C-alpha positions in Angstrom: -0.1 0.0 0.0 1.1 3.6 -0.7 1.9 5.4 2.5 2.3 9.1 3.4 3.2 10.9 6.5 2.2 14.6 6.5 2.9 17.7 8.6 2.0 21.3 8.0 4.9 23.6 7.1 5.4 27.2 6.0 5.0 26.3 2.3 1.8 24.2 2.8 2.2 20.5 3.6 5.4 18.3 3.8 4.9 14.6 3.0 7.3 11.7 3.4 5.8 9.1 1.2 6.6 5.8 -0.4 5.4 3.3 -3.1 5.3 -0.3 -1.9 8.9 -1.8 -1.7 10.4 1.5 -2.7 12.7 3.9 -0.8 10.8 6.9 0.8 10.7 10.3 -0.9 9.8 13.8 0.4 7.7 16.5 -1.2 6.1 19.8 -0.3 2.6 20.7 -1.6 0.9 24.1 -1.6 -2.5 22.6 -0.6 -3.9 19.4 0.8 -5.9 19.0 -2.3 -2.8 18.9 -4.4 -1.2 16.4 -2.0 -4.2 14.1 -2.5 -4.0 14.4 -6.3 -0.3 13.7 -6.3 -0.7 10.7 -3.9 -3.9 9.0 -5.0 -4.9 5.9 -2.9 -2.2 6.6 -0.3 -3.0 5.9 3.3 -2.2 9.2 4.9 -1.3 10.0 8.6 -1.3 13.7 9.4 -0.2 15.9 12.3 -3.4 17.9 12.4 -6.6 17.7 14.4 -9.3 15.9 12.5 -13.0 16.0 13.8 -14.0 19.2 15.6 -16.1 19.6 18.8 -19.2 21.8 19.0 -18.4 22.4 22.7 -14.8 22.3 23.7 -14.4 20.7 27.1 -11.4 20.6 29.6 -8.6 18.6 28.3 -9.7 18.7 24.7 -11.9 16.6 22.3 -11.1 13.4 24.3 -8.0 12.1 22.4 -5.7 14.8 23.9 -6.6 13.9 27.5 -5.8 10.2 26.8 -2.3 10.7 25.2 -0.9 13.5 27.4 -0.1 11.1 30.2 2.0 9.2 27.9 4.5 12.1 27.2 5.8 13.1 30.7 7.7 16.3 30.0 6.5 16.6 26.4 2.8 16.9 27.4 2.6 20.5 26.5 3.1 19.5 22.7 -0.6 18.3 22.8 -2.9 21.3 23.0 -6.8 21.4 23.2 -8.7 22.2 20.1 -11.4 24.9 20.4 -14.9 24.5 19.0 -15.9 24.3 15.3 -17.5 27.7 15.6 -14.3 29.2 16.8 -12.3 27.5 14.0 -14.6 29.2 11.4 -15.2 32.5 13.2 -13.1 34.3 10.6 -11.9 32.6 7.4 -10.4 35.7 5.8 -7.1 35.9 4.1 -5.2 38.2 6.3 -3.2 40.9 4.5 -1.9 42.8 7.6 -0.6 41.6 10.9 -3.3 43.8 12.6 -6.0 42.0 10.7 -4.6 38.6 11.9 -4.5 39.7 15.6 -8.1 41.0 15.2 -9.2 37.8 13.8 -7.4 35.8 16.6 -9.5 38.1 19.1 -12.7 37.1 17.3 -11.9 33.4 17.3 -11.0 33.7 21.0 -14.3 35.4 21.9 -16.2 32.6 20.1 -14.1 29.9 21.8 -14.9 31.5 25.2 -18.5 31.2 24.5 -18.3 27.7 23.2 -16.1 26.0 25.9 -16.7 24.6 29.4 -14.9 25.9 31.3 -14.5 29.1 29.2 -11.1 29.1 27.4 -9.8 31.3 24.6 -7.6 30.4 21.7 -3.8 30.3 22.0 -1.7 32.0 19.3 -0.1 28.6 18.5 -3.6 27.0 17.9 -4.8 29.9 15.9 -1.8 29.7 13.7 -2.9 26.4 12.3 -6.7 27.1 12.0 -6.5 27.4 8.2 -4.9 24.0 7.8 -7.4 22.4 10.2 -10.2 23.9 8.1 -8.5 22.7 4.9 -8.7 19.0 6.0 -12.1 19.5 7.7 -13.7 20.8 4.5 -12.3 17.9 2.4 -13.5 15.3 5.0 -17.0 16.9 5.0 -17.2 17.1 1.2 -15.7 13.7 0.6 -16.6 11.0 3.2 -14.7 8.5 1.2 -11.5 10.1 2.5 -12.3 9.2 6.1 -11.0 5.7 5.7 -7.5 6.8 4.5 -6.8 10.0 6.2 -5.9 9.6 9.8 -4.8 12.1 12.6 -1.7 11.3 14.6 0.7 13.4 16.7 4.5 13.4 16.4 5.5 13.3 20.0 3.0 10.5 20.7 4.2 8.7 17.6 7.8 9.0 18.7 6.8 7.7 22.2 5.1 4.6 20.5 8.0 3.9 18.3 10.3 4.1 21.3 8.6 1.4 23.2 6.3 3.6 25.0 8.9 5.9 26.4 8.6 9.6 25.6 11.5 11.4 24.0 14.0 12.6 26.6 14.9 15.9 24.8 12.7 18.7 23.5 12.7 19.1 19.7 12.8 22.8 19.9 13.9 25.3 22.5 12.4 28.7 22.4 11.2 28.2 19.0 14.5 27.0 17.5 15.5 23.5 16.7 17.4 21.7 19.5 20.2 19.8 17.7 20.4 17.1 20.4 16.5 16.5 20.3 16.6 16.3 16.6 19.5 13.8 16.7 17.5 11.7 19.3 14.6 11.5 16.9 16.8 10.8 13.9 18.3 7.8 15.7 14.9 6.4 16.5 13.7 6.8 12.9 16.8 5.1 11.8 16.1 2.1 14.0 12.8 1.9 12.2 14.3 1.6 8.8 15.1 5.0 7.6 18.5 5.6 6.0 20.5 8.1 7.9 21.3 9.9 4.6 17.6 10.3 3.9 17.1 11.9 7.4 20.2 14.1 7.1 19.1 15.7 3.9 18.2 19.4 3.8 14.4 19.6 3.9 12.5 20.9 0.8 12.2 24.7 0.4 9.4 26.0 2.6 9.7 23.4 5.3 11.9 23.0 8.4 14.0 20.2 9.7 11.4 19.4 12.5 8.4 19.3 9.9 10.6 16.8 7.9 11.2 14.4 10.9 7.6 14.8 12.1 6.4 13.7 8.6 8.8 10.8 8.6 7.3 9.7 11.9 3.8 10.0 10.6 4.7 7.8 7.7 5.7 5.0 10.1 2.4 5.4 11.9 0.6 5.1 8.4 2.4 1.8 8.0 1.1 0.6 11.4 -2.4 1.5 10.5 -2.1 -0.3 7.1 -0.8 -3.4 8.9 -3.4 -3.4 11.8 -0.8 -2.6 14.4 -1.8 1.0 15.3 -3.9 1.9 18.3 -6.4 4.7 18.4 -7.0 7.0 21.3 -9.8 6.6 22.2 -10.7 3.1 20.9 -13.1 3.1 19.2 -12.7 6.5 17.8 -15.4 9.1 18.7 -17.2 11.1 15.8 -18.0 14.8 15.4 -21.5 16.0 14.2 -20.5 15.3 10.6 -19.5 11.8 11.3 -15.8 12.5 11.0 -13.8 10.1 13.3 -12.1 11.8 16.2 -9.0 9.9 17.4 -5.2 10.2 17.5 -3.6 7.1 16.0 -0.1 5.7 16.9 
């Protein structure tokens, strides 16, 4: 089966993908639709929330609360997703920084009104709203995609690949890549079949080294899903009001 691991990046989406019995490749796509067109029939695991709540509760949609205890010091990498209404509060293309911050405030106001206990939207979460919507709109319009696009989370994936032990070192420190943490993850990915030369390559333009390693981990989880070895949190998955599955797979 064709496999792809995907992460969001500055240029759009970075995918580590491979054909059966072939070496992996890495590509960047401006949109998720273009990714689907380039990788037809691939089983895709993506580091992006899939399935949105109408009311955001303490701890998140459900999957987040289940996987955080697995991560020890890395728990903060799993953040709660606000309500669907907050995600769609402002879908403008922002042309100025002021407009971007104003849209963040609007989304945060809606999030406060659609969460229990009331909670606004972090800047980190707001920064990926457009990417969450991109996948959400595809899965609403095309229910057939729901059986081959799965949500995962890189740090939970690394933990699973590491025998249930979370990574000891952070991937980033103050927003910059942490070389020791990156090497820790490269070593783990190499133990799971990646050639070091593949992992050491310069990421494609518009993506960062951590995006690349996260996508590589996502592809390994896609392989586990294809083989029936993956686990979903929760098991069985929840569904949102559109019937989209809500689970983190590892």
